[in-house]
C-alpha positions in Angstrom: 27.5 38.1 36.4 26.3 41.0 38.6 28.5 42.0 41.6 26.4 43.6 44.4 28.1 45.3 47.3 25.4 45.8 50.0 26.4 48.6 52.5 24.4 50.4 55.1 23.9 53.5 52.9 23.9 52.1 49.3 23.7 48.9 47.4 26.3 49.3 44.6 26.2 47.0 41.6 28.3 46.4 38.5 28.6 43.8 35.8 31.9 41.9 36.2 32.6 41.9 32.5 32.3 45.7 32.1 34.1 46.7 35.3 36.0 49.0 35.6 35.2 50.5 32.1 31.6 51.1 33.0 30.6 52.7 36.3 28.6 50.9 38.9 25.0 51.9 39.7 23.6 52.4 43.2 20.3 51.7 45.0 19.4 53.5 48.3 19.6 50.9 51.1 17.3 52.8 53.5 14.3 52.7 51.2 14.9 49.4 49.3 12.1 46.8 49.2 11.7 43.6 47.3 9.6 45.4 44.7 12.3 48.1 44.1 15.0 45.5 44.0 13.1 43.5 41.4 12.6 46.7 39.3 16.3 47.6 39.6 17.4 44.2 38.3 14.5 43.7 35.7 16.6 45.3 32.9 19.6 43.2 33.7 19.4 39.9 31.7 22.1 38.2 33.8 20.5 35.8 36.3 23.7 35.4 38.3 24.5 37.6 41.2 27.4 37.5 43.7 26.6 39.5 46.9 28.9 41.0 49.5 26.5 42.1 52.2 26.8 43.6 55.7 23.0 44.1 56.0 21.1 40.9 56.8 17.7 42.1 55.9 18.8 43.2 52.5 20.5 39.8 52.0 17.1 38.2 52.7 15.6 40.3 49.9 18.2 39.1 47.4 17.3 35.5 48.3 13.7 36.3 47.1 14.8 37.4 43.7 14.2 34.9 40.9 17.9 34.8 40.2 20.9 32.6 41.0 22.2 34.5 44.1 25.4 33.6 46.0 27.0 35.2 49.0 30.6 35.9 49.9 31.1 34.5 53.4 28.7 31.6 53.0 29.0 30.3 49.4 32.6 31.2 49.2 35.1 32.3 51.9 37.5 35.1 51.4 40.9 33.4 51.0 42.9 35.6 53.4 44.5 34.6 56.7 42.6 36.5 59.4 43.5 37.2 63.0 40.3 39.1 63.6 37.2 37.4 64.9 35.6 36.2 61.7 32.2 36.0 63.4 32.1 39.8 63.8 34.3 41.2 61.0 32.4 42.9 58.2 32.8 40.8 55.1 33.4 43.9 53.0 36.5 44.6 55.1 37.9 41.2 54.3 37.1 41.5 50.6 38.8 44.9 50.4 41.9 43.6 52.3 42.0 40.6 49.9 41.7 42.9 46.9 44.5 45.1 48.2 46.8 42.0 48.2 45.9 41.5 44.5 46.1 45.1 43.2 48.9 46.5 45.4 51.0 43.7 46.9 52.7 44.8 50.1 49.8 47.0 51.2 49.9 47.5 55.0 46.9 49.7 55.5 43.4 50.0 53.8 41.3 53.0 54.7 37.6 52.8 53.6 35.6 56.1 53.8 32.1 54.6 53.8 29.1 54.8 56.2 31.8 54.2 58.8 35.5 54.8 58.3 37.5 51.6 58.7 41.3 51.4 58.9 42.4 47.8 58.3 46.0 46.6 58.9 47.7 43.9 56.9 50.9 42.1 57.8 53.9 42.2 55.4 52.8 38.8 54.1 49.2 39.8 53.6 47.5 38.6 56.8 44.5 40.5 57.9 45.5 41.7 61.3 42.4 43.7 62.3 41.7 47.4 62.5 39.7 50.4 63.7 36.1 51.6 63.1 35.4 55.3 63.2 32.4 57.5 62.5 31.9 58.2 58.8 31.9 61.6 57.1 28.3 61.3 55.8 27.0 59.8 59.1 28.5 62.8 61.0 26.9 65.3 58.7 23.5 63.6 59.2 23.9 63.9 62.9 24.4 67.7 62.6 21.4 67.9 60.3 19.1 66.5 63.1 20.2 69.2 65.6 18.0 72.2 66.3 19.2 75.6 65.0 21.5 73.9 62.5 21.0 73.6 58.8 18.7 70.7 57.8 21.0 69.7 54.9 24.7 69.9 55.0 26.9 68.8 52.2 30.7 69.1 51.5 31.3 71.0 48.3 34.1 70.0 45.9 37.6 70.9 47.1 38.0 73.8 44.7 34.9 75.5 46.2 36.2 75.5 49.8 36.3 78.8 51.7 40.0 79.6 52.0 39.7 81.9 55.1 41.5 80.7 58.2 38.5 81.1 60.5 35.0 80.1 59.4 32.5 82.9 59.9 29.1 81.1 59.4 27.6 77.9 60.7 27.5 76.0 57.4 31.2 76.6 56.8 32.0 75.9 60.5 30.5 72.5 60.2 32.0 71.7 56.8 35.5 72.8 57.8 35.2 71.0 61.1 34.3 67.8 59.4 36.7 68.0 56.5 39.7 69.3 58.5 38.9 67.3 61.6 38.7 64.0 59.8 41.9 64.7 57.9 43.8 65.5 61.0 42.4 62.4 62.8 43.4 60.1 59.9 46.8 61.7 59.5 47.5 61.3 63.2 46.4 57.7 63.3 48.3 56.7 60.2 51.5 58.1 61.6 50.8 56.5 65.0 50.4 53.0 63.6 53.3 53.5 61.2 55.5 54.0 64.1 54.1 51.3 66.3 54.1 48.6 63.7 57.3 49.8 62.0 55.7 50.2 58.5 58.1 50.7 55.7 57.2 54.2 54.4 57.3 52.9 50.9 54.5 50.3 51.7 51.3 51.1 49.8 48.4 52.6 51.7 45.1 52.1 49.8 42.1 54.4 50.2 38.6 53.6 49.0 35.0 54.6 49.6 32.7 57.3 48.3 33.5 60.0 50.9 37.3 59.7 50.4 37.6 62.6 47.9 36.3 65.0 50.5 39.2 64.2 52.8 42.1 63.1 50.6 43.4 66.5 49.5 44.4 67.2 53.2 46.0 63.8 53.9 49.7 64.1 54.5 50.9 60.7 53.4 51.3 59.0 50.0 48.4 56.7 49.1 46.6 55.1 46.2 42.9 55.7 45.6 40.8 52.7 44.4 37.2 53.9 44.6 35.8 50.5 43.9 38.4 48.3 45.6 35.7 45.8 46.8 34.8 44.9 43.2 38.3 43.9 42.4 38.1 41.4 45.2 34.6 40.3 44.3 35.5 39.7 40.7 38.4 37.5 41.7 36.2 35.6 44.2 33.5 35.0 41.5 36.1 33.1 39.5 36.9 30.9 42.5 33.4 29.6 43.2 33.3 25.8 43.6 32.2 23.9 40.5 29.1 22.6 42.2 28.0 26.2 42.9 29.0 27.7 39.6 26.7 30.3 38.0 
């Protein structure tokens, strides 16, 4: 079975029987078409696909594939108690919260560094309470790239390549440091705020996921667990719970 996580920036896929030993592969969401989707899956013999999608137009393309496609949220609900408006919550947020209860029981906070940064709060018994949506690291860099007199392409180098000077002295480094340090300070402050307000046990796990997380994690000031593909842990569990009449 193929698990496909459809986000606003990438479609990330993996075979459930090889995860996590084999890395997922990605397709660029912005430029995807039915033809490119067919080509991407042509070398995959498995006809069964389970999709977690927050992009309706891409969901429609999956339906046109000549494969057995099922969707989380319609063909199977995420079995987690939810106090958020289910009509508006991103299905990936629920899947990651559900996965957190499986991989790290007692998790109180899941932070996903994707196209947007989401901070989702779980109760001590695993109820999805809701959370916050913040601008993403990559999205912010793309905004800078569209501004006049600023670099057309801005990327964050690996942590070991950072400029160690206290004050940045060129525009590229000013932007990179502003994004890297600014996001870290924001996340640190918000985690501490909600820990105090909600009386988190400081030993309760905080899970971090998402492709942009490694850029920010070295400057986070709280203990956490990094699960880069947390969503697939949840999807693989859900694939095994599909009703018999809808089995692959």
